[in-house]
C-alpha positions in Angstrom: -44.2 32.7 -27.0 -44.7 34.8 -30.4 -46.2 38.6 -30.3 -48.8 36.8 -32.8 -49.8 33.9 -29.9 -49.6 36.3 -27.0 -52.0 38.6 -28.7 -54.4 35.7 -29.8 -54.4 34.5 -26.2 -55.2 37.9 -24.7 -58.0 38.6 -27.6 -59.1 34.8 -26.6 -59.8 35.8 -23.3 -61.0 38.8 -23.4 -63.7 38.7 -26.4 -65.8 36.2 -24.3 -65.7 38.8 -21.3 -66.5 41.8 -23.6 -69.7 39.8 -25.1 -71.1 38.9 -21.6 -70.4 42.6 -20.6 -72.1 43.8 -23.8 -75.1 41.5 -22.6 -74.9 43.2 -18.9 -72.8 41.5 -17.0 -71.1 44.0 -14.6 -68.5 41.6 -13.3 -67.2 40.5 -17.0 -67.5 44.6 -17.8 -65.2 45.1 -14.6 -63.0 42.3 -15.8 -62.5 43.2 -19.2 -61.8 46.9 -18.3 -59.1 45.8 -15.8 -57.4 43.5 -18.6 -57.9 46.7 -21.4 -56.5 48.9 -19.0 -53.2 46.8 -18.3 -52.9 46.1 -22.0 -53.3 50.0 -22.7 -50.7 51.0 -20.2 -48.1 48.9 -22.2 -49.2 50.1 -25.5 -49.6 53.8 -24.4 -46.0 53.6 -22.3 -43.9 52.2 -25.3 -45.7 55.2 -27.4 -45.2 58.0 -24.7 -41.6 57.4 -23.7 -41.4 61.0 -23.4 -44.5 61.7 -21.5 -44.4 59.4 -19.2 -47.0 61.4 -16.7 -49.6 61.2 -19.7 -50.0 57.6 -19.9 -52.4 57.2 -17.0 -54.6 60.0 -18.0 -54.9 58.4 -21.6 -55.7 55.2 -20.2 -58.4 56.8 -18.0 -59.5 58.7 -21.3 -59.4 55.6 -23.6 -61.6 53.7 -21.1 -64.2 56.5 -20.8 -64.4 56.4 -24.9 -64.7 52.6 -24.4 -67.9 53.0 -22.4 -69.3 56.1 -24.3 -68.5 54.0 -27.6 -69.5 50.8 -26.6 -72.6 50.6 -28.6 -70.6 50.9 -31.7 -68.9 47.5 -30.9 -69.2 45.0 -33.9 -68.9 41.5 -32.7 -67.4 40.2 -36.1 -64.5 42.2 -35.1 -61.5 41.7 -32.5 -62.5 43.4 -29.3 -58.7 44.3 -29.2 -58.5 45.9 -32.4 -61.4 47.9 -31.6 -59.9 49.0 -28.3 -56.8 49.8 -30.0 -58.9 51.9 -32.8 -59.9 54.1 -30.3 -56.7 54.2 -28.0 -55.1 55.6 -31.5 -57.1 57.9 -31.8 -56.8 59.4 -28.3 -53.0 59.2 -28.6 -53.4 61.0 -32.2 -55.7 63.8 -30.1 -53.0 64.3 -27.4 -50.2 64.4 -29.9 -51.9 67.0 -31.8 -52.6 69.1 -28.6 -49.3 69.1 -27.7 -47.9 69.9 -31.1 -46.1 66.5 -31.6 -46.7 66.0 -35.6 -43.5 64.3 -36.0 -44.6 61.5 -33.6 -47.7 61.4 -35.3 -46.5 59.4 -38.1 -44.1 56.8 -36.9 -46.6 55.2 -34.1 -49.4 55.3 -37.1 -47.5 53.3 -39.4 -49.0 50.1 -38.4 -52.3 51.0 -38.4 -54.6 48.6 -40.4 -57.0 50.4 -41.9 -59.7 47.1 -42.2 -59.9 47.2 -38.4 -61.0 50.8 -38.2 -64.6 51.0 -37.4 -67.1 54.2 -38.2 -67.2 56.8 -35.4 -70.4 57.0 -33.3 -72.8 59.6 -33.2 -71.1 62.3 -31.9 -74.4 63.8 -30.4 -75.4 60.6 -28.3 -71.6 60.5 -26.7 -71.8 64.2 -26.0 -74.9 63.5 -24.0 -73.5 60.8 -22.3 -70.3 62.8 -21.2 -72.4 65.7 -20.4 -74.3 63.7 -17.8 -71.4 62.2 -16.5 -69.4 65.1 -16.1 -72.4 67.1 -14.2 -71.7 64.5 -11.1 -68.4 66.0 -10.8 -66.9 69.0 -8.3 -66.9 72.1 -10.8 -63.0 72.6 -10.5 -63.0 69.0 -11.9 -65.3 69.1 -14.4 -63.8 72.3 -15.8 -60.4 71.2 -15.8 -61.1 68.2 -17.7 -63.7 70.1 -20.2 -60.6 73.0 -20.8 -57.8 70.1 -21.1 -59.7 67.4 -22.4 -62.4 68.2 -24.3 -61.2 71.8 -25.6 -57.4 70.4 -26.0 -56.1 73.3 -23.9 -52.8 72.6 -22.3 -52.4 72.8 -18.4 -51.0 76.0 -18.9 -53.5 77.6 -20.9 -56.3 76.0 -18.6 -54.3 77.6 -15.5 -54.4 81.1 -16.9 -57.9 80.8 -17.6 -59.2 79.6 -14.3 -56.5 81.1 -12.3 -55.7 78.1 -10.5 -51.9 76.6 -10.7 -51.0 73.9 -13.1 -50.2 71.4 -11.0 -53.6 72.1 -9.3 -55.0 71.7 -13.0 -53.4 68.6 -13.5 -54.8 67.1 -10.2 -58.1 68.2 -10.8 -58.1 66.6 -14.3 -56.5 63.3 -12.7 -59.2 63.1 -9.7 -61.9 63.8 -12.6 -60.9 61.3 -14.9 -60.5 59.0 -11.8 -64.1 59.7 -10.6 -65.5 59.4 -14.2 -64.2 55.8 -14.3 -65.9 55.0 -11.2 -69.3 56.4 -12.2 -68.7 54.7 -15.6 -68.3 51.3 -14.0 -71.4 51.9 -11.3 -74.0 53.3 -14.1 -73.1 50.8 -16.8 -76.6 49.9 -18.0 
């Protein structure tokens, strides 16, 4: 099976699920996110071979962004193109935080500019994110804010909070996992 056939098969299975999810079908939403997460893991593993520990965090960040930006989805474009545009932005953010500008150019050569969509209203997304973050324990919330929102490295967040670097990593991982659960249960 060619890459185009695999992509078309993925899209043809995902789009109806996503449209039902957009209409409020929670089971379709869970199934769509599970399919997207599986595809994202492969996509991100190929691009983060030198940073394998960051793959799952970036998958969770992307899923959270999809949830927060779900109102921006335009049904006239493929769901997979919309998802990959968001994933690419998260990947670029990660590389910027890590100073990986050399890899940035190689991975984005295949960006289809026509498939990119306008950025959502930042205020609404920030309000949704703040509401979700308030439901986390303080340590998880602070670790996520420092590393994922402010863009500090784990070491910088460790210095700022006094917690060990491994504790920061654990708090971020657990917090992102909890946020993903909250997003699934709070879907309108």
